[in-house]
C-alpha positions as CSV (number, residue, x, y, z in Angstrom):
1,M,121.8,122.0,84.5
2,K,118.4,120.9,85.6
3,V,118.3,118.1,83.0
4,S,121.8,117.0,83.9
5,G,120.7,116.8,87.6
6,Q,117.7,114.7,86.6
7,I,119.8,112.4,84.5
8,S,122.2,112.0,87.4
9,D,119.3,111.2,89.7
10,N,118.0,108.6,87.3
11,I,121.4,106.9,87.0
12,H,121.7,106.9,90.8
13,Q,118.3,105.2,91.1
14,R,119.1,102.7,88.4
15,I,122.3,101.7,90.2
16,L,120.4,101.2,93.5
17,D,117.7,99.2,91.7
18,R,120.2,96.9,89.9
19,A,122.4,96.5,93.0
20,F,119.4,95.7,95.2
21,S,118.4,93.0,92.8
22,R,121.9,91.5,92.6
23,F,122.3,91.6,96.4
24,G,119.0,89.8,96.8
25,Q,119.9,87.1,94.2
26,N,123.7,86.6,94.7
27,G,124.2,87.8,98.2
28,F,125.8,91.0,99.5
29,G,129.2,89.4,100.2
30,K,129.7,87.9,96.8
31,T,128.6,90.9,94.8
32,A,131.4,93.0,93.2
33,M,131.3,96.6,92.0
34,S,132.2,95.4,88.5
35,E,129.0,93.2,88.5
36,I,126.8,96.1,89.6
37,A,128.4,98.3,86.9
38,A,127.8,95.6,84.2
39,D,124.2,95.3,85.3
40,C,123.9,99.1,84.8
41,E,125.6,98.9,81.5
42,M,128.4,101.2,82.6
43,S,132.1,100.9,83.4
44,A,133.3,100.3,86.9
45,G,135.1,103.6,86.8
46,N,131.9,105.4,86.0
47,L,130.1,103.6,88.9
48,Y,132.7,105.1,91.3
49,H,131.5,108.6,90.3
50,Y,128.3,107.8,92.1
51,F,129.3,105.6,95.0
52,D,132.7,105.1,96.7
53,N,132.2,101.4,97.4
54,K,129.7,98.5,97.6
55,F,129.0,99.2,101.3
56,E,127.8,102.7,100.5
57,I,125.5,101.2,97.9
58,G,124.3,98.6,100.4
59,V,123.4,101.3,103.0
60,E,121.5,103.3,100.4
61,C,119.6,100.2,99.2
62,A,118.7,99.5,102.8
63,R,117.5,103.0,103.4
64,Q,115.4,103.0,100.3
65,C,113.8,99.7,101.3
66,M,113.0,101.1,104.8
67,R,111.6,104.3,103.3
68,Q,109.3,102.3,101.0
69,S,108.0,100.3,104.1
70,E,107.6,103.6,106.1
71,E,105.5,105.2,103.3
72,L,103.3,102.1,103.1
73,L,102.8,102.1,106.9
74,R,102.1,105.9,106.9
75,R,99.3,105.3,104.5
76,E,97.9,102.4,106.7
77,V,98.1,104.5,109.8
78,R,96.4,107.5,108.3
79,K,93.6,105.9,106.4
80,P,90.4,107.7,107.1
81,K,87.4,106.1,108.9
82,V,89.5,103.4,110.4
83,D,89.4,103.0,114.2
84,P,92.7,103.0,116.2
85,A,92.5,99.3,117.1
86,R,92.2,98.3,113.4
87,R,94.9,100.8,112.4
88,L,97.3,99.1,114.8
89,E,96.4,95.7,113.4
90,N,96.8,96.9,109.8
91,F,100.2,98.5,110.7
92,V,101.6,95.2,112.1
93,V,100.2,93.1,109.2
94,A,101.3,95.5,106.5
95,K,104.8,95.6,107.9
96,L,104.9,91.8,108.0
97,S,103.6,91.5,104.5
98,F,106.1,94.0,103.1
99,L,109.1,92.1,104.6
100,Y,107.7,88.7,103.6
101,Q,107.5,89.9,100.0
102,Q,111.1,91.3,100.1
103,F,112.5,88.0,101.5
104,S,110.5,85.9,99.0
105,E,111.6,87.8,96.0
106,Q,115.2,88.5,97.1
107,T,116.3,85.1,98.5
108,R,119.7,86.4,99.6
109,F,118.4,89.6,101.1
110,M,119.4,88.5,104.6
111,E,123.1,89.1,103.9
112,L,122.4,92.8,103.4
113,V,120.2,92.9,106.6
114,D,123.1,91.3,108.5
115,Y,125.6,93.8,107.2
116,I,123.4,96.8,108.1
117,S,122.5,95.4,111.5
118,S,126.1,94.7,112.4
119,E,127.9,97.6,110.8
120,R,125.4,100.4,110.4
121,W,123.0,100.2,113.4
122,D,122.4,103.9,113.1
123,V,120.4,103.2,109.9
124,V,118.3,100.7,111.7
125,E,117.7,103.1,114.6
126,E,116.5,105.8,112.2
127,H,113.9,103.3,110.9
128,L,112.9,102.2,114.4
129,E,112.3,105.9,115.3
130,V,109.9,106.2,112.4
131,L,108.1,103.0,113.3
132,Q,107.8,104.2,117.0
133,A,106.4,107.6,115.9
134,L,103.7,105.9,113.8
135,V,102.6,103.6,116.6
136,V,102.6,106.7,118.9
137,E,100.3,108.4,116.4
138,I,97.9,105.4,116.6
139,L,98.0,105.4,120.4
140,V,97.4,109.2,120.6
141,E,94.3,108.9,118.4
142,G,93.1,106.0,120.5
143,I,93.4,108.0,123.6
144,R,91.7,111.0,122.0
145,R,88.8,108.8,121.1
146,E,88.8,107.3,124.7
147,E,89.4,103.8,123.2
148,F,92.9,103.4,124.7
149,R,94.1,104.0,128.3
150,V,97.9,104.6,128.1
151,D,100.0,106.4,130.6
152,D,103.2,106.6,128.6
153,V,102.7,106.5,124.8
154,V,106.4,106.2,123.9
155,K,107.0,103.2,126.3
156,T,103.8,101.6,125.1
157,A,104.7,102.0,121.5
158,N,108.1,100.4,122.2
159,T,106.4,97.6,124.0
160,I,104.1,97.0,121.0
161,L,107.0,96.9,118.6
162,A,108.9,94.5,120.9
163,A,105.8,92.3,121.2
164,T,105.4,92.1,117.5
165,A,109.1,91.7,116.7
166,K,108.6,88.1,115.7
167,F,106.9,89.4,112.5
168,N,110.1,91.2,111.4
169,S,112.3,88.2,112.0
170,P,113.7,86.5,108.8
171,F,113.8,83.2,110.8
172,F,110.0,83.2,111.3
173,L,109.3,84.7,107.8
174,K,111.0,81.5,106.4
175,A,109.4,79.1,108.8
176,Y,105.7,80.0,108.2
177,S,103.5,80.8,105.2
178,L,102.3,84.4,104.8
179,P,98.6,83.6,105.7
180,E,99.8,81.8,108.9
181,L,101.9,84.8,110.0
182,Q,99.2,87.3,109.1
183,D,96.8,85.3,111.3
184,Q,99.3,85.2,114.2
185,A,100.0,88.9,113.8
186,R,96.3,89.8,114.0
187,R,95.7,87.7,117.1
188,V,98.8,89.1,118.9
189,T,97.7,92.7,118.0
190,Q,94.1,92.0,119.2
191,L,95.5,90.8,122.5
192,L,97.7,93.9,122.8
193,V,94.7,96.1,122.0
194,K,92.7,94.4,124.8
195,G,95.5,95.2,127.2
196,I,95.4,99.0,126.4
197,S,91.6,99.3,126.0
């Protein structure tokens, strides 16, 4: 039973990996279940044993991508011997760099983003809550070290996320090179840090 479960998990992950690649290259709208099944070397009927439809696969792909970015950002936030100001800067730049890579490698990725944003905002909210919690963690550490002066850490975290939202926008990710955006992100974050120091 344990082996069977492991095999099932492996197939489930393979479906998500292949679907994510196809969504990124061909677009979410134009991708059919039969194409995902062919990419996985299985029948369409077998694919339906794992997912009810393409939209369910899209949501799981989005969640997986968000979890990957969250894990990356957790590592940045919790690096030892890094002061809170630098942690905040690293957080913003790492988030930007992750998204830039996704959009560069998956040229039609935006279609999936549009679907999730318009049809499954609850998935986006889950991710935003994690990002907020990570920024709160940075702020609390800055307050503990007496480097930051913040009255309301949650509101301040939300303000920081709003002020750096440009670096999550596909429009800007396409308009600038990664080094340009990283430089802008560092300067914006340094300005924010001055405001709360």
